C-alpha positions as CSV (number, residue, x, y, z in Angstrom):
1,M,-44.8,-40.8,95.0
2,K,-42.9,-43.3,96.6
3,K,-39.1,-44.1,95.7
4,L,-38.3,-46.9,94.4
5,L,-35.1,-48.4,96.5
6,N,-33.4,-51.4,96.3
7,T,-34.0,-55.5,97.1
8,L,-30.6,-57.5,98.6
9,Y,-30.9,-60.8,96.6
10,V,-28.9,-63.4,99.2
11,T,-28.4,-66.3,97.2
12,S,-25.7,-68.0,99.0
13,F,-27.6,-71.1,101.1
14,D,-24.9,-70.9,103.8
15,A,-25.3,-67.3,104.4
16,Y,-26.7,-65.6,107.8
17,L,-27.7,-62.1,108.3
18,S,-27.2,-60.1,111.0
19,L,-26.8,-56.1,112.5
20,D,-24.5,-54.0,113.0
21,G,-25.8,-50.5,113.5
22,E,-27.2,-49.2,110.8
23,N,-26.1,-52.0,108.1
24,I,-26.9,-55.7,107.7
25,V,-24.1,-57.4,107.9
26,I,-23.9,-61.0,105.7
27,T,-21.5,-63.8,107.9
28,R,-20.4,-66.9,105.7
29,K,-18.6,-69.4,107.4
30,D,-17.9,-67.5,110.3
31,C,-16.4,-65.0,108.2
32,E,-17.6,-61.1,107.3
33,D,-18.9,-61.3,103.3
34,V,-19.8,-58.3,102.9
35,R,-22.2,-54.8,104.2
36,V,-25.2,-53.1,102.9
37,P,-26.5,-50.5,104.6
38,L,-29.7,-50.2,105.5
39,H,-30.8,-47.0,104.7
40,N,-31.1,-47.9,100.4
41,L,-33.2,-51.1,101.1
42,E,-36.8,-51.9,100.6
43,G,-36.8,-55.5,100.1
44,I,-34.6,-58.5,101.5
45,V,-34.9,-61.8,100.3
46,G,-32.2,-65.6,101.2
47,F,-32.0,-68.1,100.1
48,G,-31.0,-70.9,102.1
49,Y,-32.2,-72.2,105.4
50,T,-29.0,-70.6,107.8
51,G,-31.6,-67.8,108.8
52,A,-30.9,-64.0,110.5
53,S,-30.6,-63.1,113.8
54,P,-33.8,-61.3,116.0
55,A,-31.5,-58.4,115.9
56,L,-32.0,-57.7,112.6
57,M,-36.0,-58.8,112.1
58,G,-36.9,-56.4,114.3
59,K,-34.6,-53.6,112.9
60,C,-36.7,-54.3,109.2
61,A,-39.9,-54.5,110.4
62,D,-39.3,-51.6,112.5
63,R,-38.4,-49.5,109.3
64,G,-41.2,-51.9,107.1
65,I,-38.2,-53.4,105.4
66,S,-39.5,-57.0,104.2
67,L,-37.8,-59.3,105.0
68,T,-38.6,-62.8,103.1
69,F,-36.9,-66.4,102.9
70,M,-37.2,-68.9,100.3
71,T,-35.5,-72.6,100.0
72,T,-32.5,-72.4,97.3
73,H,-34.7,-73.5,94.9
74,G,-36.7,-70.7,95.1
75,R,-40.3,-71.8,97.1
76,F,-41.4,-69.6,99.6
77,L,-41.0,-70.7,103.6
78,A,-41.4,-67.4,105.0
79,R,-42.1,-63.4,106.1
80,V,-40.8,-60.9,108.5
81,I,-43.6,-58.1,109.2
82,G,-44.2,-55.3,111.6
83,E,-46.8,-53.8,113.7
84,N,-49.2,-53.1,111.0
85,R,-50.4,-49.8,111.1
86,G,-52.7,-49.5,108.2
87,N,-55.8,-47.5,108.6
88,V,-58.8,-50.0,110.5
89,L,-61.4,-48.6,108.7
90,L,-59.9,-49.5,104.8
91,R,-59.3,-52.7,106.1
92,K,-63.0,-53.7,107.4
93,Q,-64.5,-52.5,104.6
94,Q,-62.1,-54.4,102.7
95,Y,-62.9,-57.7,104.0
96,R,-67.3,-56.4,104.1
97,I,-66.7,-55.7,99.9
98,S,-64.6,-59.8,100.3
99,D,-68.0,-61.0,102.6
100,N,-70.1,-59.8,99.3
101,E,-69.8,-60.8,96.2
102,E,-71.8,-58.5,94.5
103,C,-68.9,-56.1,95.5
104,S,-66.5,-58.6,95.3
105,I,-66.9,-59.2,91.5
106,V,-66.8,-55.2,91.2
107,Y,-62.9,-55.1,92.1
108,A,-61.7,-59.2,90.6
109,R,-63.6,-58.2,87.2
110,N,-61.4,-55.8,86.5
111,M,-58.5,-57.4,87.7
112,I,-59.2,-60.0,85.8
113,T,-60.2,-58.0,82.9
114,G,-57.0,-56.3,82.8
115,K,-55.3,-59.5,82.9
116,L,-56.5,-60.8,79.4
117,L,-55.7,-56.9,77.7
118,N,-52.5,-57.3,79.2
119,S,-52.0,-61.5,77.7
120,R,-54.1,-60.0,74.4
121,S,-50.8,-57.3,74.6
122,V,-47.6,-59.4,74.8
123,L,-49.4,-61.5,71.8
124,E,-50.0,-58.3,70.1
125,R,-46.4,-56.9,70.5
126,A,-44.5,-60.5,69.5
127,C,-47.0,-60.9,66.2
128,R,-45.4,-56.9,66.1
129,D,-41.6,-57.4,66.3
130,Y,-41.2,-61.4,65.3
131,A,-43.7,-61.0,61.8
132,L,-41.0,-63.3,60.0
133,R,-40.5,-66.1,62.9
134,I,-43.6,-66.7,64.2
135,D,-47.1,-67.8,63.0
136,T,-48.9,-64.8,63.6
137,D,-52.5,-66.5,62.3
138,G,-53.1,-68.6,65.3
139,I,-51.6,-65.9,68.1
140,H,-53.4,-63.4,66.3
141,Q,-56.5,-65.2,66.7
142,V,-55.9,-66.3,70.0
143,A,-55.1,-62.5,71.2
144,V,-59.1,-61.5,69.2
145,D,-60.3,-64.3,71.2
146,L,-58.5,-62.5,74.8
147,K,-60.3,-59.7,73.8
148,K,-63.7,-60.9,73.1
149,S,-63.5,-62.9,76.7
150,A,-62.4,-59.0,78.3
151,I,-65.5,-57.9,77.7
152,I,-67.8,-60.9,78.6
153,A,-65.6,-60.5,82.2
154,K,-65.9,-56.5,82.1
155,E,-70.0,-57.8,82.1
156,T,-69.6,-61.0,84.5
157,T,-71.7,-60.6,87.9
158,N,-70.9,-64.3,89.3
159,L,-67.0,-65.6,90.4
160,D,-68.2,-68.2,89.5
161,T,-68.7,-68.3,85.6
162,L,-65.4,-64.6,86.0
163,R,-63.2,-67.9,87.4
164,G,-64.1,-69.8,84.2
165,V,-63.4,-67.0,81.7
166,E,-60.4,-66.4,83.4
167,G,-59.6,-70.7,83.0
168,K,-60.8,-70.8,79.4
169,A,-58.6,-68.0,78.5
170,A,-55.2,-68.6,79.9
171,V,-55.5,-72.1,78.8
172,Q,-55.7,-70.2,74.9
173,Y,-52.9,-67.8,76.2
174,F,-50.5,-70.5,77.4
175,S,-51.6,-72.5,74.1
176,V,-49.6,-70.2,71.7
177,F,-46.8,-69.3,74.5
178,D,-44.1,-71.3,72.7
179,E,-44.4,-70.1,69.5
180,M,-42.7,-67.0,71.3
181,I,-39.5,-69.0,72.1
182,L,-38.0,-68.0,69.4
183,Q,-34.0,-69.1,70.9
184,Q,-32.3,-71.5,72.1
185,K,-36.0,-74.2,71.2
186,E,-34.2,-77.5,72.3
187,S,-33.8,-76.3,75.7
188,F,-36.6,-73.8,76.5
189,Y,-39.9,-75.3,75.4
190,F,-43.5,-75.2,76.5
191,K,-46.1,-77.1,76.2
192,G,-48.5,-76.2,78.8
193,R,-48.4,-75.0,82.3
194,N,-47.5,-76.8,85.4
195,K,-46.0,-76.0,88.8
196,R,-45.2,-78.2,92.2
197,P,-42.9,-78.5,90.8
198,P,-41.8,-77.3,87.9
199,L,-41.3,-79.7,85.2
200,D,-39.6,-78.5,82.7
201,N,-37.1,-74.8,82.1
202,V,-39.9,-72.7,81.0
203,N,-42.2,-73.3,83.9
204,A,-39.1,-73.5,86.2
205,L,-38.6,-69.5,85.3
206,L,-42.4,-68.7,85.5
207,S,-42.7,-70.2,88.8
208,F,-39.6,-68.7,90.2
209,I,-40.6,-65.1,88.7
210,Y,-44.2,-65.2,89.8
211,T,-42.8,-65.9,93.5
212,L,-40.3,-62.7,93.7
213,L,-43.9,-60.9,91.8
214,A,-46.1,-61.9,94.6
215,K,-43.5,-61.0,97.1
216,D,-43.7,-57.6,95.9
217,V,-47.4,-57.1,95.6
218,I,-47.7,-58.9,99.2
219,S,-45.4,-55.8,100.0
220,A,-47.1,-52.7,98.0
221,L,-50.6,-54.3,99.8
222,E,-49.2,-53.7,103.2
223,S,-47.8,-50.6,102.6
224,V,-50.9,-49.2,101.9
225,G,-52.7,-50.8,104.6
226,L,-54.4,-53.6,102.9
227,D,-54.8,-57.4,103.7
228,P,-53.0,-59.3,100.9
229,Y,-54.7,-62.5,102.8
230,V,-58.2,-61.8,102.3
231,G,-59.1,-61.7,98.7
232,F,-61.8,-60.4,96.3
233,M,-61.9,-63.7,93.7
234,H,-59.2,-66.0,94.9
235,C,-61.0,-67.6,97.9
236,D,-59.8,-67.7,101.3
237,V,-57.3,-70.3,102.3
238,P,-55.6,-70.7,106.1
239,G,-51.7,-68.6,104.1
240,R,-52.6,-67.6,100.9
241,A,-52.0,-64.2,100.2
242,S,-55.4,-64.3,98.6
243,L,-55.7,-60.8,97.3
244,A,-52.5,-60.6,96.2
245,L,-52.6,-63.4,94.0
246,D,-56.2,-61.0,92.6
247,M,-53.8,-58.2,92.2
248,M,-51.2,-60.8,90.3
249,E,-53.5,-61.7,87.7
250,E,-53.2,-58.6,86.0
251,L,-49.6,-57.2,85.9
252,R,-48.4,-61.6,85.2
253,P,-48.1,-61.1,81.5
254,I,-46.5,-58.0,81.5
255,L,-43.7,-57.7,84.4
256,A,-43.9,-61.8,84.6
257,D,-44.1,-63.0,81.6
258,R,-42.7,-61.0,78.9
259,F,-39.6,-60.6,81.2
260,V,-38.9,-64.4,80.8
261,L,-39.5,-64.3,77.2
262,S,-36.4,-61.8,77.5
263,L,-34.3,-63.8,79.1
264,I,-34.8,-66.8,77.2
265,N,-34.4,-64.9,73.9
266,R,-31.8,-63.0,75.2
267,K,-29.9,-65.5,75.6
268,V,-29.3,-64.1,79.7
269,V,-30.2,-68.3,80.4
270,N,-28.8,-71.1,78.9
271,A,-29.9,-75.0,79.4
272,D,-26.0,-75.6,81.6
273,G,-28.0,-73.8,83.5
274,F,-31.2,-75.7,85.0
275,R,-30.9,-79.0,86.2
276,K,-33.8,-82.4,86.2
277,M,-34.5,-83.9,90.0
278,E,-35.0,-87.1,90.9
279,S,-38.4,-86.1,91.2
280,G,-38.8,-84.7,87.9
281,A,-38.2,-81.3,89.2
282,V,-36.5,-78.9,87.0
283,I,-34.3,-75.8,89.2
284,M,-32.1,-73.7,89.1
285,D,-28.6,-73.6,89.4
286,D,-26.7,-70.4,91.6
287,D,-25.6,-68.8,89.4
288,T,-28.6,-68.9,86.6
289,R,-30.5,-67.6,90.0
290,K,-27.8,-64.9,90.4
291,S,-28.4,-63.7,86.2
292,V,-31.8,-64.2,86.8
293,L,-32.3,-61.9,90.0
294,S,-29.4,-59.2,88.5
295,S,-32.1,-59.2,85.4
296,W,-35.6,-58.8,87.7
297,Q,-34.0,-55.8,89.8
298,K,-32.8,-53.9,86.2
299,K,-35.9,-54.4,85.0
300,K,-37.8,-53.1,87.7
301,Q,-36.0,-49.7,87.5
302,E,-37.0,-49.0,83.9
303,T,-39.6,-46.1,83.8
304,I,-42.7,-46.3,82.2
305,Q,-45.9,-44.1,81.3
306,H,-48.5,-45.2,83.8
307,P,-51.8,-44.9,81.6
308,F,-53.8,-44.3,84.6
309,L,-51.8,-41.8,86.5
310,D,-50.5,-40.7,83.5
311,E,-46.7,-39.9,84.8
312,K,-43.5,-41.4,84.7
313,V,-42.7,-44.4,87.2
314,E,-40.3,-47.3,87.3
315,W,-41.7,-50.3,86.5
316,G,-40.6,-51.6,90.5
317,L,-43.5,-49.5,91.6
318,I,-46.3,-50.8,89.4
319,P,-47.2,-53.0,92.2
320,Y,-47.4,-50.0,94.9
321,V,-48.5,-47.6,92.8
322,Q,-51.6,-50.5,91.4
323,A,-51.8,-50.9,95.1
324,L,-52.3,-47.3,95.8
325,L,-55.3,-47.2,93.2
326,L,-57.1,-50.7,95.3
327,A,-56.7,-48.6,98.8
328,R,-58.3,-45.5,97.0
329,T,-60.9,-47.4,95.2
330,I,-61.8,-49.3,98.7
331,R,-62.1,-45.9,100.3
332,G,-64.4,-45.1,97.4
333,D,-62.5,-42.0,96.2
334,L,-62.4,-43.8,93.3
335,D,-65.5,-45.3,91.4
336,E,-63.5,-47.9,90.1
337,Y,-60.1,-49.5,90.4
338,P,-58.2,-49.2,87.1
339,P,-56.1,-52.0,86.5
340,F,-52.7,-51.7,84.8
341,L,-53.2,-51.7,81.2
342,A,-49.5,-52.4,78.9
343,R,-49.3,-49.5,76.3
């Protein structure tokens, strides 16, 4: 099993990244701020516009270290990747499947079935843990509906129908999301999903964590030799990582949504860490972003029992494990892709 390494998050907007031997050097205002050995890193994420040296980019590309640049508000800008050493036969088979809806639907419906069952798991866990504080009847009814939708999704033979089932289920799931916010209700409320830009504190958190998860899934798919930009359910659009978005669906509820709820309910974040721009967009300040990233990194180091492999793995390796299982399925080693299902 792959070893879970660390991701270095550089949150200072004026930080410049360079290479010195086997170390990454972070410079601010022409002074060295910190240096970190490259050997224990799997990724570097910079929030700002100053950039990185070509030498560091080349070293990261050669080592397979993901180097990602985002704006200070968490919007994806660019990513440095090295030479593709993936199995060309694997990718050719991936492209064949993508071009054939009859084949694509087999993968897509398993991923969406996983999403719906994991969404149901989030709701059921909330009912168990907070039965006296939430509308258990309303949430339980949505959980029942999600299970029914999962059964329909599993039997669907048409991608447009599958997208419709998923879309309707997502509306139902988010209709009770606010019930699971138990603390700081005056500042953290959820009236529906909005993005580009997020218009409230909860959506700002969700969008930020979804971006981090997308980065991890893209890196995982590339590491096993798959093309993250050619998917099975999300349509091919230039610059959009369609396969990563496909795989993210099953992981959003249990990796991202549940994490965001814990940040709010455990008061890791508070209202003072968010501000509304003139455009209506809500953004996090630097200290809040650092707290969120620190908690995200700690979460990734926790271990769980993988339901398909039946062995303990770190949360942070789930995208890699699922990418590996997807590659094995495409090669024909597995009969069907097994989505990650939370216990």
